[in-house]
C-alpha positions as CSV (number, residue, x, y, z in Angstrom):
1,X,-1.9,9.5,-64.9
2,X,0.7,12.0,-64.7
3,X,2.4,9.8,-61.7
4,X,2.9,6.7,-63.8
5,X,3.7,8.2,-66.8
6,X,6.6,10.2,-65.0
7,X,7.0,6.9,-63.6
8,X,7.1,4.6,-67.3
9,X,9.8,8.0,-68.5
10,X,12.0,7.1,-65.4
11,X,11.7,3.5,-66.3
12,X,13.1,4.6,-69.7
13,X,15.3,7.0,-68.3
14,X,16.8,4.3,-66.5
15,X,16.7,1.7,-68.9
16,X,19.0,4.6,-71.7
17,X,21.5,4.8,-69.5
18,X,22.6,0.8,-68.2
19,X,22.9,0.7,-72.3
20,X,24.5,4.0,-72.9
21,X,26.8,2.9,-70.2
22,X,27.4,-0.6,-71.4
23,X,27.7,0.4,-74.8
24,X,29.9,4.3,-74.5
25,X,32.9,2.8,-76.2
26,X,36.8,2.2,-75.5
27,X,39.3,4.0,-76.9
28,X,40.7,0.9,-78.3
29,X,36.8,0.8,-79.9
30,X,37.7,4.4,-81.2
31,X,41.1,3.2,-83.0
32,X,39.8,0.0,-85.1
33,X,37.3,2.3,-86.3
34,X,39.8,4.9,-88.0
35,X,41.6,1.9,-88.8
36,X,38.6,0.9,-90.6
37,X,38.1,3.9,-92.6
38,X,41.7,4.2,-93.8
39,X,41.8,0.6,-94.5
40,X,38.6,2.6,-97.0
41,X,39.9,4.7,-98.2
42,X,43.5,3.4,-99.2
43,X,41.6,0.4,-101.0
44,X,39.6,2.9,-102.5
45,X,43.0,4.3,-104.2
46,X,43.7,1.1,-105.7
47,X,43.8,2.5,-109.7
48,X,47.9,3.4,-108.9
49,X,49.7,0.7,-107.6
50,X,52.3,3.2,-107.0
51,X,50.1,5.4,-105.0
52,X,48.5,2.2,-103.5
53,X,52.6,1.2,-101.9
54,X,52.6,4.8,-100.5
55,X,49.1,4.1,-99.0
56,X,49.9,1.5,-97.1
57,X,53.0,2.5,-95.9
58,X,51.1,5.6,-94.8
59,X,48.5,3.3,-93.3
60,X,51.0,1.3,-91.5
61,X,52.5,4.7,-90.0
62,X,49.0,6.1,-88.9
63,X,48.5,3.0,-87.1
64,X,51.2,3.6,-85.2
65,X,50.3,6.7,-84.8
66,X,47.1,7.1,-84.4
67,X,46.7,5.8,-80.7
68,X,49.9,8.3,-80.1
69,X,47.8,11.3,-81.1
70,X,44.2,10.4,-79.6
71,X,42.8,11.5,-76.0
72,X,39.4,9.4,-74.3
73,X,37.9,11.5,-72.0
74,X,35.6,8.9,-70.9
75,X,31.7,10.4,-69.4
76,X,30.7,7.4,-68.2
77,X,27.7,7.0,-70.7
78,X,29.3,8.5,-73.8
79,X,32.7,9.7,-74.7
80,X,34.6,12.1,-76.3
81,X,37.5,11.1,-78.7
82,X,39.9,14.1,-79.5
83,X,42.2,13.7,-82.5
84,X,45.6,16.1,-82.4
85,X,46.5,16.7,-86.4
86,X,48.8,19.1,-87.8
87,X,45.7,21.0,-88.8
88,X,43.9,20.8,-85.8
89,X,42.4,19.1,-82.9
90,X,39.0,17.2,-84.0
91,X,36.4,15.8,-81.3
92,X,34.2,13.0,-82.2
93,X,31.3,11.9,-79.7
94,X,31.2,7.9,-78.9
95,X,27.9,7.3,-77.4
96,X,25.7,3.4,-78.3
97,X,28.7,2.4,-80.1
98,X,28.5,5.3,-82.9
99,X,30.9,8.3,-83.5
100,X,29.6,11.7,-84.7
101,X,32.0,13.8,-85.2
102,X,31.4,17.2,-83.0
103,X,33.1,19.3,-85.7
104,X,31.8,20.1,-89.6
105,X,35.6,19.3,-91.1
106,X,36.7,15.5,-91.2
107,X,40.0,14.6,-91.6
108,X,40.0,12.1,-93.8
109,X,38.3,15.0,-96.5
110,X,42.1,15.8,-96.8
111,X,42.9,12.5,-98.3
112,X,40.4,12.7,-100.6
113,X,41.2,15.9,-101.9
114,X,44.0,15.1,-103.2
115,X,43.2,11.9,-105.3
């Protein structure tokens, strides 16, 4: 009985590892996620046309520079993405097609603070 439970557990682990391997996000995927988050923040601040215009200019600049400020550490079944900003480094775990912050401070909170 123990051997059959062990075999099933090993099979489940092997399936999870294969799924993790194929869903490990690439650097471009994470850059797209950053772009989508920034777009959402800019679009939520559309009550003032001047601020909207300034935010869109900043967004274009940020999109261009974001990939240069980002480093991906690929571990096969997951990746760690590190974004270097003037106020510090921000790390995210990319696994199973999702991103999980590895710190409590979120750089997008800085945008929200200035609204």
